[in-house]
TORPA-4810 file (N, C-alpha, C, O; in nm, 3 decimals):
<nodes>
NODE_1_0.037_-0.148_0.052_-0.012_-0.035_-0.026_0.080_0.100_-0.009_0.178_0.117_0.064_X
NODE_2_0.028_0.176_-0.085_0.093_0.391_-0.048_-0.007_0.526_0.016_-0.103_0.598_-0.012_X
NODE_3_0.058_0.509_0.082_0.022_0.654_0.106_0.048_0.812_0.108_0.111_0.869_0.196_X
NODE_4_0.003_0.860_0.023_0.039_1.039_0.022_-0.082_1.115_0.119_-0.202_1.138_0.137_X
NODE_5_0.099_1.136_0.177_0.038_1.255_0.226_0.143_1.360_0.245_0.266_1.363_0.257_X
NODE_6_-0.039_1.516_0.240_0.031_1.552_0.220_0.026_1.739_0.349_-0.073_1.792_0.400_X
NODE_7_0.201_1.789_0.355_0.173_1.911_0.518_0.174_1.960_0.442_0.253_1.926_0.354_X
NODE_8_0.061_2.110_0.411_0.107_2.165_0.428_0.090_2.342_0.537_0.004_2.393_0.609_X
NODE_9_0.222_2.375_0.492_0.277_2.556_0.497_0.137_2.655_0.459_0.027_2.698_0.494_X
NODE_10_0.283_2.645_0.318_0.151_2.765_0.238_0.104_2.690_0.123_0.067_2.585_0.176_X
NODE_11_0.084_2.678_0.010_0.002_2.607_-0.059_0.166_2.583_-0.178_0.228_2.496_-0.238_X
NODE_12_0.166_2.649_-0.165_0.291_2.550_-0.236_0.399_2.501_-0.212_0.491_2.502_-0.293_X
NODE_13_0.404_2.450_-0.098_0.491_2.294_-0.033_0.427_2.211_0.013_0.358_2.203_0.115_X
NODE_14_0.467_2.106_-0.114_0.425_2.002_-0.096_0.497_1.866_-0.096_0.613_1.864_-0.137_X
NODE_15_0.437_1.748_-0.053_0.604_1.587_-0.081_0.486_1.546_-0.025_0.391_1.583_0.044_X
NODE_16_0.550_1.424_-0.104_0.458_1.253_-0.096_0.593_1.185_-0.016_0.714_1.205_-0.028_X
NODE_17_0.492_1.072_0.093_0.538_0.969_0.183_0.480_0.840_0.096_0.393_0.837_0.009_X
NODE_18_0.524_0.782_0.128_0.569_0.544_0.057_0.527_0.621_0.177_0.538_0.727_0.239_X
NODE_19_0.454_0.460_0.166_0.401_0.390_0.302_0.403_0.167_0.239_0.319_0.138_0.153_X
NODE_20_0.483_0.069_0.283_0.490_0.000_0.248_0.410_-0.099_0.349_0.422_-0.053_0.463_X
NODE_21_0.350_-0.189_0.349_0.262_-0.146_0.413_0.172_-0.327_0.363_0.159_-0.339_0.241_X
NODE_22_0.109_-0.471_0.461_0.100_-0.600_0.488_-0.011_-0.542_0.349_-0.041_-0.422_0.352_X
NODE_23_-0.049_-0.599_0.273_-0.267_-0.575_0.181_-0.352_-0.608_0.318_-0.448_-0.531_0.328_X
NODE_24_-0.345_-0.679_0.399_-0.418_-0.729_0.479_-0.437_-0.661_0.618_-0.533_-0.692_0.689_X
NODE_25_-0.348_-0.571_0.656_-0.288_-0.375_0.706_-0.420_-0.312_0.648_-0.540_-0.304_0.675_X
NODE_26_-0.312_-0.263_0.537_-0.502_-0.209_0.457_-0.591_-0.206_0.484_-0.658_-0.158_0.576_X
NODE_27_-0.611_-0.288_0.364_-0.753_-0.364_0.387_-0.839_-0.329_0.484_-0.940_-0.259_0.475_X
NODE_28_-0.767_-0.411_0.626_-0.838_-0.376_0.781_-0.837_-0.243_0.836_-0.916_-0.180_0.907_X
NODE_29_-0.706_-0.212_0.775_-0.745_0.014_0.901_-0.818_0.022_0.771_-0.931_0.050_0.809_X
NODE_30_-0.822_0.016_0.684_-0.941_0.074_0.509_-1.077_0.082_0.609_-1.096_0.188_0.668_X
NODE_31_-1.159_-0.015_0.624_-1.315_-0.035_0.620_-1.327_0.095_0.819_-1.428_0.152_0.860_X
NODE_32_-1.170_0.095_0.891_-1.232_0.073_0.994_-1.198_0.281_0.986_-1.286_0.361_1.019_X
NODE_33_-1.088_0.314_0.948_-1.080_0.469_0.893_-1.232_0.558_0.793_-1.264_0.676_0.806_X
NODE_34_-1.280_0.483_0.726_-1.379_0.507_0.592_-1.468_0.439_0.705_-1.419_0.330_0.675_X
NODE_35_-1.554_0.407_0.807_-1.668_0.398_0.846_-1.639_0.498_0.988_-1.713_0.504_1.087_X
NODE_36_-1.477_0.593_0.961_-1.472_0.770_1.019_-1.465_0.919_0.948_-1.428_1.036_0.961_X
NODE_37_-1.536_0.816_0.856_-1.445_0.945_0.697_-1.339_0.993_0.624_-1.309_1.071_0.534_X
NODE_38_-1.264_0.855_0.759_-1.115_0.932_0.717_-1.077_0.851_0.514_-1.151_0.848_0.415_X
NODE_39_-0.979_0.815_0.527_-0.865_0.733_0.420_-0.769_0.762_0.478_-0.766_0.861_0.552_X
NODE_40_-0.664_0.681_0.460_-0.550_0.607_0.507_-0.510_0.761_0.528_-0.493_0.822_0.633_X
NODE_41_-0.499_0.816_0.354_-0.458_0.938_0.356_-0.394_1.006_0.519_-0.308_0.997_0.607_X
NODE_42_-0.564_1.103_0.450_-0.532_1.211_0.628_-0.530_1.102_0.733_-0.473_1.114_0.841_X
NODE_43_-0.570_1.039_0.711_-0.521_0.954_0.910_-0.402_0.931_0.924_-0.377_0.931_1.045_X
NODE_44_-0.266_0.901_0.834_-0.099_0.896_0.918_-0.037_1.055_0.849_0.078_1.100_0.845_X
NODE_45_-0.199_1.121_0.789_-0.201_1.297_0.817_-0.178_1.342_0.891_-0.074_1.404_0.913_X
NODE_46_-0.317_1.317_0.990_-0.357_1.413_1.185_-0.217_1.297_1.266_-0.127_1.336_1.340_X
NODE_47_-0.239_1.178_1.225_-0.136_1.067_1.272_0.052_1.151_1.248_0.128_1.108_1.335_X
NODE_48_0.104_1.231_1.172_0.164_1.329_1.151_0.158_1.406_1.250_0.244_1.396_1.338_X
NODE_49_0.020_1.530_1.261_0.032_1.626_1.315_0.034_1.542_1.394_0.149_1.502_1.416_X
NODE_50_-0.103_1.453_1.494_0.045_1.432_1.588_0.132_1.451_1.645_0.145_1.516_1.748_X
NODE_51_0.258_1.357_1.541_0.449_1.377_1.709_0.390_1.474_1.680_0.355_1.532_1.783_X
NODE_52_0.350_1.542_1.563_0.471_1.718_1.625_0.426_1.745_1.719_0.483_1.702_1.819_X
NODE_53_0.281_1.843_1.743_0.254_1.860_1.809_0.291_1.828_1.940_0.358_1.911_2.001_X
NODE_54_0.242_1.659_2.026_0.346_1.615_2.131_0.457_1.572_2.107_0.537_1.496_2.160_X
NODE_55_0.450_1.631_2.019_0.663_1.531_1.983_0.714_1.461_2.093_0.774_1.478_2.199_X
NODE_56_0.648_1.346_1.997_0.649_1.168_2.025_0.534_1.102_1.950_0.460_1.150_1.865_X
NODE_57_0.538_0.994_1.995_0.474_0.907_1.953_0.290_0.940_2.039_0.267_0.949_2.160_X
NODE_58_0.203_0.949_1.939_0.128_1.013_2.041_0.033_0.803_2.184_-0.064_0.769_2.253_X
NODE_59_0.199_0.743_2.119_0.109_0.658_2.249_0.233_0.569_2.267_0.340_0.580_2.208_X
NODE_60_0.200_0.485_2.352_0.331_0.408_2.468_0.404_0.317_2.353_0.354_0.352_2.246_X
NODE_61_0.462_0.255_2.339_0.517_0.130_2.316_0.604_0.012_2.454_0.719_0.038_2.490_X
NODE_62_0.569_-0.046_2.481_0.669_-0.162_2.523_0.763_-0.103_2.568_0.825_-0.009_2.517_X
NODE_63_0.780_-0.156_2.669_0.979_-0.158_2.733_0.970_-0.227_2.801_0.945_-0.202_2.919_X
NODE_64_0.992_-0.373_2.743_1.068_-0.441_2.832_1.228_-0.425_3.022_1.342_-0.381_3.036_X
NODE_65_1.133_-0.485_3.102_1.230_-0.322_3.190_1.345_-0.449_3.209_1.382_-0.548_3.145_X
NODE_66_1.378_-0.374_3.352_1.585_-0.429_3.410_1.568_-0.643_3.397_1.646_-0.727_3.352_X
NODE_67_1.441_-0.656_3.456_1.498_-0.830_3.478_1.478_-0.823_3.317_1.586_-0.809_3.259_X
NODE_68_1.405_-0.828_3.262_1.336_-0.838_3.150_1.514_-0.847_3.047_1.593_-0.935_3.014_X
NODE_69_1.501_-0.715_3.033_1.643_-0.666_2.955_1.750_-0.765_2.955_1.801_-0.821_2.858_X
NODE_70_1.788_-0.784_3.133_1.889_-0.938_3.140_1.836_-1.049_3.051_1.875_-1.075_2.937_X
NODE_71_1.723_-1.121_3.135_1.735_-1.201_3.048_1.696_-1.242_2.875_1.679_-1.349_2.817_X
NODE_72_1.691_-1.074_2.823_1.648_-1.116_2.698_1.878_-1.079_2.674_1.934_-1.058_2.566_X
NODE_73_1.904_-1.082_2.727_2.045_-1.051_2.694_2.133_-1.200_2.719_2.201_-1.259_2.635_X
NODE_74_2.110_-1.238_2.849_2.149_-1.383_2.873_2.095_-1.388_2.749_2.088_-1.281_2.690_X
NODE_75_2.044_-1.512_2.679_1.920_-1.538_2.565_2.031_-1.539_2.442_2.103_-1.628_2.398_X
NODE_76_2.016_-1.436_2.415_2.084_-1.359_2.322_2.276_-1.392_2.351_2.358_-1.353_2.268_X
NODE_77_2.298_-1.432_2.421_2.491_-1.507_2.467_2.446_-1.633_2.464_2.532_-1.716_2.493_X
NODE_78_2.309_-1.688_2.431_2.303_-1.834_2.471_2.311_-1.954_2.549_2.331_-2.075_2.534_X
NODE_79_2.276_-1.823_2.688_2.259_-1.811_2.851_2.140_-1.866_2.802_2.079_-1.790_2.727_X
NODE_80_2.062_-2.029_2.832_1.932_-2.034_2.848_1.932_-2.129_2.957_2.023_-2.142_3.039_X
NODE_81_1.784_-2.217_2.950_1.704_-2.253_3.090_1.642_-2.378_3.002_1.548_-2.390_2.922_X
NODE_82_1.694_-2.423_3.030_1.635_-2.635_2.993_1.573_-2.652_3.059_1.596_-2.598_3.168_X
NODE_83_1.426_-2.756_3.045_1.293_-2.845_3.105_1.333_-2.942_3.063_1.406_-2.938_2.964_X
NODE_84_1.289_-3.109_3.145_1.304_-3.184_3.054_1.176_-3.196_2.989_1.174_-3.281_2.900_X
NODE_85_1.023_-3.106_3.018_0.918_-3.130_2.926_0.850_-3.006_3.092_0.889_-2.995_3.208_X
NODE_86_0.730_-2.936_3.006_0.616_-2.867_3.021_0.597_-2.795_3.232_0.596_-2.686_3.289_X
NODE_87_0.590_-2.901_3.260_0.559_-2.999_3.426_0.667_-2.900_3.458_0.647_-2.781_3.482_X
NODE_88_0.780_-2.959_3.457_0.883_-2.917_3.504_0.971_-2.752_3.522_1.007_-2.686_3.619_X
NODE_89_0.979_-2.731_3.353_0.944_-2.577_3.384_0.815_-2.534_3.461_0.813_-2.595_3.568_X
NODE_90_0.737_-2.475_3.450_0.664_-2.458_3.572_0.700_-2.437_3.634_0.764_-2.332_3.643_X
NODE_91_0.681_-2.554_3.756_0.757_-2.599_3.839_0.844_-2.529_3.824_0.809_-2.411_3.829_X
NODE_92_0.975_-2.549_3.803_1.099_-2.407_3.787_1.024_-2.259_3.836_1.065_-2.179_3.920_X
NODE_93_0.916_-2.253_3.761_0.896_-2.087_3.712_0.847_-2.030_3.870_0.867_-1.933_3.942_X
NODE_94_0.776_-2.150_3.872_0.706_-2.062_4.000_0.741_-2.068_4.114_0.697_-1.990_4.198_X
NODE_95_0.812_-2.145_4.135_0.919_-2.164_4.261_1.091_-2.048_4.274_1.186_-2.028_4.350_X
NODE_96_1.018_-1.990_4.104_1.145_-1.829_4.152_1.007_-1.751_4.131_1.003_-1.628_4.121_X
NODE_97_0.968_-1.779_4.129_0.838_-1.649_4.165_0.853_-1.607_4.297_0.779_-1.521_4.344_X
</nodes>
């Protein structure tokens, strides 16, 4: 999907933004936006204007806490814990809680 979005400071200033996105996302989002009277282009424009206004994303991105980051880094280094089966895994996990 390509979305074109023009932001105008004055009538002579236009730019185009191309967005690549999966077809399924485009179709589902377009149906929802259409029900609100918006096109994908107008929704992207509103999103970008909100980013400018807030000087940030208009929603929070989930971020891992310190414990999760340590586990991710350990896994990246190959330090993974294993279990014989799911019962043992659950038992080990609950024992550490």
